C-alpha positions as CSV (number, residue, x, y, z in Angstrom):
1,M,-20.9,-2.7,-14.5
2,A,-21.1,-6.2,-15.4
3,Q,-19.5,-9.0,-12.9
4,T,-16.3,-9.6,-14.3
5,T,-13.5,-6.9,-14.7
6,G,-15.6,-3.6,-14.8
7,R,-13.4,-2.0,-11.8
8,D,-10.3,-3.5,-13.6
9,E,-11.5,-1.4,-16.8
10,E,-11.8,1.6,-14.9
11,R,-8.3,1.2,-13.4
12,S,-6.7,0.7,-16.6
13,A,-8.4,3.8,-18.2
14,R,-7.0,6.0,-15.4
15,K,-3.7,4.9,-16.2
16,P,-1.9,7.2,-19.0
17,G,-2.2,5.2,-22.5
18,G,-4.6,2.6,-21.2
19,P,-4.0,-1.0,-20.9
20,D,-2.1,-1.7,-23.8
21,A,0.3,1.1,-24.1
22,E,4.3,0.4,-24.5
23,Q,5.2,1.6,-20.6
24,P,7.4,0.4,-18.0
25,V,5.6,-2.0,-16.1
26,S,6.5,-2.4,-12.1
27,A,6.7,-5.6,-10.5
28,T,3.3,-5.2,-8.5
29,E,1.4,-3.8,-12.0
30,G,3.0,-6.8,-13.6
31,L,1.5,-9.3,-10.6
32,L,-1.9,-7.4,-10.9
33,R,-2.0,-8.0,-14.6
34,L,-1.4,-11.6,-14.2
35,R,-3.8,-11.9,-11.7
36,R,-6.6,-10.4,-13.8
37,E,-5.6,-12.6,-17.0
38,H,-6.0,-15.5,-14.3
39,R,-9.5,-14.3,-13.2
40,I,-10.3,-14.0,-16.6
41,A,-9.2,-17.4,-18.0
42,A,-11.1,-18.9,-15.3
43,Y,-14.0,-16.8,-15.9
44,R,-14.0,-18.1,-19.6
45,R,-13.9,-21.5,-18.6
46,A,-16.6,-21.4,-16.0
47,E,-19.7,-23.2,-16.7
48,R,-21.7,-21.2,-14.0
49,V,-21.6,-17.6,-13.4
50,L,-23.9,-15.1,-12.1
51,A,-23.3,-12.9,-15.3
52,R,-21.5,-12.9,-18.7
53,P,-20.9,-9.6,-20.0
54,G,-20.6,-9.2,-23.5
55,F,-17.5,-7.0,-23.2
56,L,-15.3,-9.7,-22.5
57,G,-16.2,-12.2,-25.3
58,T,-14.5,-12.6,-28.8
59,L,-14.9,-10.4,-31.3
60,R,-17.0,-12.9,-33.0
61,E,-19.0,-13.1,-30.1
62,R,-19.9,-9.5,-30.0
63,L,-20.7,-9.4,-33.5
64,A,-23.3,-11.9,-32.9
65,L,-24.9,-9.3,-31.0
66,L,-25.8,-7.7,-34.5
67,E,-27.0,-11.0,-36.1
68,D,-30.8,-9.8,-35.5
69,A,-30.2,-6.0,-36.1
70,Q,-33.0,-6.1,-38.7
71,D,-35.3,-6.6,-35.9
72,V,-34.5,-3.2,-34.4
73,Y,-33.7,-1.2,-37.4
74,D,-34.1,-1.3,-41.4
75,L,-30.5,-2.6,-42.5
76,D,-31.7,-1.6,-46.0
77,E,-31.1,2.2,-44.8
78,T,-28.0,3.8,-45.8
79,G,-25.2,4.2,-43.0
80,D,-25.5,7.0,-40.8
81,V,-23.0,9.9,-41.5
82,Y,-22.4,12.3,-38.8
83,G,-25.2,11.5,-36.4
84,N,-28.0,11.3,-39.1
85,G,-29.8,7.7,-39.9
86,V,-29.9,5.1,-37.2
87,V,-28.1,7.6,-35.1
88,E,-31.2,9.8,-34.9
89,A,-33.5,7.0,-34.4
90,L,-31.9,5.8,-31.5
91,E,-32.1,9.3,-30.2
92,E,-35.4,9.3,-30.9
93,K,-36.3,6.4,-28.9
94,V,-34.0,7.2,-25.8
95,A,-36.2,10.8,-25.5
96,G,-39.3,8.6,-25.8
97,L,-38.1,6.1,-23.1
98,L,-37.1,9.0,-20.8
99,G,-39.9,11.5,-21.3
100,K,-37.8,14.4,-22.5
101,E,-38.2,16.4,-25.8
102,A,-34.8,15.3,-27.4
103,A,-31.7,13.2,-26.9
104,A,-28.5,13.6,-28.1
105,F,-25.8,10.4,-28.9
106,F,-22.5,10.7,-27.4
107,P,-19.5,8.2,-27.7
108,T,-19.0,8.5,-24.0
109,G,-20.7,9.4,-20.7
110,T,-17.5,11.4,-19.5
111,M,-18.3,13.9,-22.5
112,A,-21.7,13.8,-22.5
113,Q,-21.9,14.9,-18.9
114,Q,-19.1,17.8,-19.3
115,V,-21.2,18.9,-22.2
116,A,-24.7,18.9,-20.2
117,L,-23.1,20.6,-17.4
118,R,-21.1,23.1,-19.2
119,C,-24.4,24.1,-21.4
120,W,-26.3,24.4,-18.0
121,A,-23.6,26.6,-16.6
122,G,-24.0,29.2,-19.5
123,R,-27.8,29.2,-18.8
124,T,-27.4,29.8,-15.1
125,G,-24.2,31.9,-15.1
126,N,-22.8,29.6,-12.2
127,T,-19.9,27.2,-13.4
128,T,-20.3,25.4,-9.7
129,V,-21.7,21.6,-9.8
130,A,-22.5,20.1,-6.2
131,L,-22.4,16.5,-6.5
132,H,-21.2,13.6,-4.2
133,A,-17.6,13.0,-3.3
134,L,-17.8,9.4,-4.6
135,A,-19.4,10.9,-7.9
136,H,-17.9,9.1,-11.3
137,P,-16.4,12.1,-12.4
138,E,-14.9,12.9,-8.9
139,V,-13.2,9.6,-8.8
140,H,-12.9,7.9,-12.2
141,E,-12.6,11.0,-15.0
142,R,-9.3,12.8,-13.7
143,K,-10.7,15.9,-12.7
144,A,-12.3,16.4,-16.3
145,F,-14.9,18.8,-15.1
146,S,-12.2,21.4,-14.0
147,Q,-9.5,20.5,-16.2
148,V,-11.2,20.3,-19.5
149,S,-14.7,22.2,-19.0
150,G,-14.1,25.1,-16.8
151,L,-16.9,23.6,-14.0
152,R,-16.2,23.6,-10.4
153,P,-17.4,20.6,-8.4
154,V,-17.7,20.7,-4.9
155,R,-19.1,17.9,-2.7
156,V,-22.2,18.0,-1.0
157,T,-21.7,14.7,1.4
158,S,-19.3,12.0,1.3
159,E,-21.5,9.4,3.3
160,P,-21.9,6.5,1.5
161,R,-25.8,7.3,0.4
162,L,-26.9,10.1,-1.5
163,P,-27.4,13.6,-0.6
164,T,-29.9,14.2,1.6
165,A,-32.8,17.5,0.9
166,D,-31.4,18.9,4.2
167,E,-27.6,18.7,3.0
168,V,-28.7,20.2,-0.6
169,R,-30.7,22.9,0.8
170,G,-28.1,23.9,3.5
171,F,-24.8,23.6,1.5
172,E,-22.7,26.6,2.3
173,E,-22.5,28.2,-1.3
174,P,-24.1,28.8,-4.4
175,F,-24.1,26.1,-7.2
176,G,-25.8,26.1,-10.8
177,A,-26.5,22.5,-10.9
178,L,-26.8,19.7,-8.6
179,M,-25.8,16.3,-10.0
180,L,-27.0,13.1,-8.8
181,E,-25.6,9.7,-9.8
182,L,-28.4,7.1,-9.9
183,P,-27.8,5.1,-8.8
184,L,-24.5,5.8,-6.7
185,R,-22.0,2.7,-7.7
186,D,-18.8,3.2,-5.4
187,A,-21.4,3.4,-2.5
188,G,-22.7,0.0,-3.2
189,F,-25.2,0.9,-6.0
190,V,-27.5,2.8,-3.5
191,L,-30.4,5.0,-4.4
192,P,-32.9,6.8,-2.2
193,S,-36.3,6.3,-2.1
194,F,-38.4,8.1,-4.6
195,E,-39.9,10.2,-1.9
196,E,-36.5,11.2,-1.0
197,L,-34.9,11.7,-4.5
198,T,-38.4,14.3,-5.2
199,E,-37.2,16.1,-1.6
200,I,-33.6,16.2,-2.6
201,V,-34.9,17.7,-6.7
202,Q,-37.1,20.3,-4.5
203,A,-34.3,21.6,-2.4
204,A,-32.3,22.3,-5.4
205,R,-35.2,24.0,-7.4
206,E,-35.7,26.1,-4.3
207,R,-31.8,27.1,-4.7
208,D,-32.5,28.1,-8.3
209,A,-30.2,24.9,-9.4
210,V,-31.0,22.7,-12.3
211,V,-30.8,19.2,-11.6
212,H,-28.7,16.5,-13.6
213,F,-28.8,12.7,-13.6
214,D,-25.9,10.9,-13.7
215,G,-28.3,7.9,-15.0
216,A,-25.6,5.7,-16.5
217,R,-27.5,2.7,-14.7
218,L,-30.8,4.5,-14.6
219,W,-32.4,1.8,-16.5
220,E,-32.5,-0.6,-13.9
221,T,-33.9,1.7,-10.8
222,T,-37.5,1.1,-11.5
223,V,-38.2,-2.1,-9.5
224,H,-36.6,0.3,-6.5
225,F,-38.3,3.5,-7.2
226,G,-41.8,1.5,-8.0
227,R,-41.9,3.9,-11.2
228,P,-41.5,3.9,-15.2
229,L,-38.5,5.8,-16.4
230,D,-40.1,8.6,-17.5
231,E,-41.5,9.4,-14.4
232,I,-38.2,9.0,-12.8
233,A,-36.6,11.0,-15.6
234,D,-39.1,13.7,-15.2
235,L,-37.4,15.0,-12.0
236,A,-34.3,16.1,-13.5
237,D,-33.6,18.7,-16.1
238,S,-31.1,16.4,-18.1
239,V,-30.3,12.7,-18.0
240,Y,-27.3,10.8,-19.0
241,V,-27.6,7.1,-19.9
242,S,-25.1,4.6,-20.7
243,F,-25.6,2.1,-23.4
244,Y,-23.1,-0.5,-22.5
245,K,-23.4,-1.0,-18.4
246,S,-26.3,-2.7,-18.4
247,L,-27.7,-3.0,-21.7
248,D,-24.4,-4.8,-23.1
249,G,-24.0,-2.3,-26.0
250,Y,-20.7,-1.5,-27.6
251,G,-20.3,1.5,-25.6
252,G,-21.9,5.1,-26.1
253,A,-24.5,7.2,-24.3
254,A,-27.2,9.7,-24.7
255,L,-27.9,12.8,-22.9
256,A,-31.6,13.7,-23.1
257,G,-33.3,16.9,-21.9
258,P,-34.9,20.2,-23.4
259,A,-34.8,20.5,-27.2
260,T,-32.8,23.7,-26.9
261,L,-30.4,22.0,-24.4
262,V,-29.8,19.0,-26.6
263,Q,-29.2,21.1,-29.7
264,E,-26.6,23.1,-28.1
265,A,-24.9,20.0,-26.9
266,K,-24.6,18.7,-30.2
267,A,-22.7,22.1,-31.0
268,W,-20.2,21.3,-28.0
269,R,-20.0,17.4,-29.3
270,H,-18.8,18.4,-32.5
271,R,-16.0,20.6,-30.5
272,Y,-15.2,17.9,-28.3
273,G,-14.7,15.6,-30.9
274,G,-17.4,13.4,-30.4
275,L,-19.1,14.0,-34.0
276,A,-18.1,10.7,-35.3
277,F,-18.3,10.0,-39.5
278,Q,-20.1,6.7,-38.9
279,Q,-21.4,5.1,-35.7
280,F,-24.2,2.5,-36.7
281,P,-22.6,-0.6,-35.1
282,T,-22.7,1.2,-31.9
283,A,-26.1,2.6,-32.4
284,L,-27.4,-0.8,-33.5
285,S,-26.0,-2.6,-30.5
286,A,-27.6,0.0,-28.3
287,L,-30.8,-0.3,-30.0
288,A,-30.5,-4.2,-29.6
289,G,-29.7,-3.5,-25.9
290,L,-33.0,-1.3,-25.2
291,E,-34.9,-3.8,-27.4
292,R,-33.5,-7.3,-25.4
293,E,-31.9,-6.4,-22.0
294,L,-34.0,-3.2,-20.9
295,P,-37.5,-5.4,-20.5
296,R,-35.4,-7.9,-18.5
297,L,-33.6,-5.5,-15.9
298,P,-36.3,-5.8,-13.6
299,E,-36.3,-9.5,-13.8
300,Y,-32.5,-9.3,-12.7
301,V,-32.9,-6.7,-10.1
302,R,-35.7,-9.2,-8.4
303,H,-33.5,-12.1,-8.5
304,A,-30.5,-10.1,-7.4
305,R,-32.6,-9.8,-4.1
306,V,-32.5,-13.9,-3.9
307,V,-29.1,-14.0,-4.4
308,A,-28.2,-11.6,-1.7
309,A,-30.3,-13.6,1.1
310,A,-28.9,-16.5,0.1
311,L,-25.3,-15.3,0.2
312,R,-26.1,-14.0,3.8
313,E,-27.6,-17.2,4.9
314,G,-24.7,-19.1,3.1
315,F,-21.8,-17.1,5.2
316,A,-23.8,-17.5,8.2
317,A,-24.5,-21.3,7.9
318,A,-20.4,-21.6,6.8
319,G,-19.2,-20.1,10.1
320,V,-17.5,-16.8,8.7
321,P,-17.1,-14.6,11.7
322,W,-18.6,-11.5,9.8
323,A,-20.1,-10.7,6.5
324,H,-21.8,-8.0,5.0
325,V,-24.0,-7.6,2.1
326,H,-24.9,-4.4,1.0
327,P,-27.3,-3.2,0.5
328,E,-29.2,-6.0,2.6
329,E,-31.9,-5.9,-0.4
330,P,-30.1,-4.6,-3.5
331,H,-31.6,-1.5,-5.0
332,T,-30.5,-2.6,-8.3
333,H,-29.0,-6.2,-9.7
334,E,-25.8,-5.5,-8.5
335,F,-24.5,-4.9,-5.0
336,R,-21.3,-5.5,-2.7
337,V,-20.1,-8.4,-0.5
338,W,-17.9,-7.5,2.2
339,L,-15.7,-10.7,4.0
340,P,-13.1,-10.1,6.8
341,Y,-10.0,-11.7,4.7
342,D,-7.5,-9.8,2.4
343,A,-8.4,-9.2,-0.6
344,D,-5.6,-11.3,-2.3
345,V,-6.6,-14.4,-0.2
346,L,-10.1,-14.0,-1.6
347,G,-9.5,-13.4,-5.0
348,Q,-7.2,-16.6,-5.3
349,A,-10.3,-18.9,-3.5
350,A,-13.1,-17.5,-6.1
351,V,-10.4,-18.4,-9.2
352,Q,-9.4,-22.1,-7.4
353,Q,-13.3,-22.7,-6.7
354,A,-14.0,-21.7,-10.4
355,E,-11.0,-24.0,-11.5
356,E,-12.0,-27.0,-9.5
357,T,-15.9,-26.8,-9.5
358,G,-16.7,-24.9,-12.9
359,T,-18.5,-22.3,-10.5
360,L,-17.5,-18.9,-10.6
361,L,-19.6,-17.4,-7.6
362,F,-17.2,-13.9,-7.3
363,A,-16.0,-13.0,-10.7
364,N,-15.1,-9.4,-10.0
365,P,-11.8,-8.5,-8.5
366,W,-11.9,-8.2,-4.6
367,D,-10.7,-4.6,-3.4
368,V,-9.0,-3.6,-0.1
369,G,-11.5,-2.4,2.3
370,G,-9.2,-1.9,5.3
371,P,-6.9,-4.3,7.4
372,G,-8.0,-7.6,6.8
373,L,-11.3,-6.6,5.3
374,A,-12.0,-6.6,1.5
375,F,-15.0,-6.2,-0.8
376,T,-16.4,-7.4,-4.0
377,E,-19.3,-6.4,-6.4
378,I,-21.8,-8.8,-7.5
379,S,-24.2,-8.7,-10.8
380,V,-27.0,-10.7,-11.6
381,K,-28.0,-11.2,-15.4
382,A,-29.4,-13.6,-17.4
383,H,-27.4,-16.5,-16.5
384,G,-27.9,-16.0,-12.8
385,L,-31.4,-16.5,-13.1
386,A,-30.9,-20.0,-13.4
387,W,-29.4,-20.1,-9.7
388,T,-31.5,-21.0,-6.5
389,A,-31.0,-19.8,-3.3
390,D,-29.7,-23.4,-2.5
391,D,-27.2,-23.4,-5.7
392,V,-26.0,-20.0,-3.9
393,K,-25.4,-21.4,-0.2
394,V,-23.7,-24.4,-1.8
395,A,-21.7,-22.3,-3.5
396,V,-20.6,-20.1,-0.4
397,T,-19.8,-23.4,1.2
398,E,-17.6,-24.4,-1.2
399,F,-15.6,-21.0,-1.5
400,V,-15.3,-20.5,2.2
401,G,-13.6,-24.2,2.1
402,R,-11.2,-22.6,0.1
403,L,-10.3,-20.0,2.8
404,P,-7.8,-20.4,5.2
405,G,-8.8,-21.5,8.3
406,A,-11.7,-23.2,7.1
């Protein structure tokens, strides 16, 4: 997710009614809302950031994404109706990129993955889905697998890494599908090596299980794996990808896999209420993201490693007693930074730096990681490419100077 309020958005999504519902607001929630608004205001005024996610832009700015839409699709074609036209063109493009027989467009990844795993359960005869304890459906989707789709999630491991082949091979009960989130966001956007991933998939195959990739951010894994997208996706029986997390589209997702699975998935998409009458704005924004952002993601990943190294060196030079960048060499263009301070203190220092210098080094909220310990997420995109290692170190020095005891 982009470097500003991604975690805030997921927190809001987990609250009944969402962020704009008319509900009583506690003093704590009110304070959090004010801090979030303060941080977003500082972000919008900041002259220098590491990423500028489109979803925080004005409606006018968001609509500008489609100004050159004629470059990605013939705008003289009629609008889509219940999934034809531009939606079908998007599905075909995604299937080709991932090397799969077919793909289906979905309004959300939550729906796409429930449908995929429900279809696989019908084929395998086993509703049990093996996954990581930090997988998105386990943490952020209100137990949707079990409450809506009749699936039974079981946790292979809770370690801050992907499951190992031995853990999959030795799991104590049968499962019909193994779901792997690539990268595993809530462990720090981490990935296994390609060799390890191949072994994990093979271990699932030995147990007669299908493999499904939660590939919301699969687009940016090619640098780490050293493989093209289609070769990575070829390991899995089905793959879900997002159009807004890395590609900056308006929303939406796709499920790719065998043609028969996708055909069934489209039937369930209809039953789940996901077959909207017209979706051309979202589909066009997805095509624009595939055209403009997808080719740039490897550059973002490589520069994220420059930023991460400069952060480590900057905190060491600034005399911070302990600081941790995780992973030390980022696997994607997103990673985490841990510091030995209270989350509120770090959040206030970040906003203060932006307001006083015009530079917002840490735009995401800081989350509590333990007593006197907090972490935040960093994303490096187009605006971050202008930052040199020295720029990052200067920004670290300015940030640390606003912490207590500095």
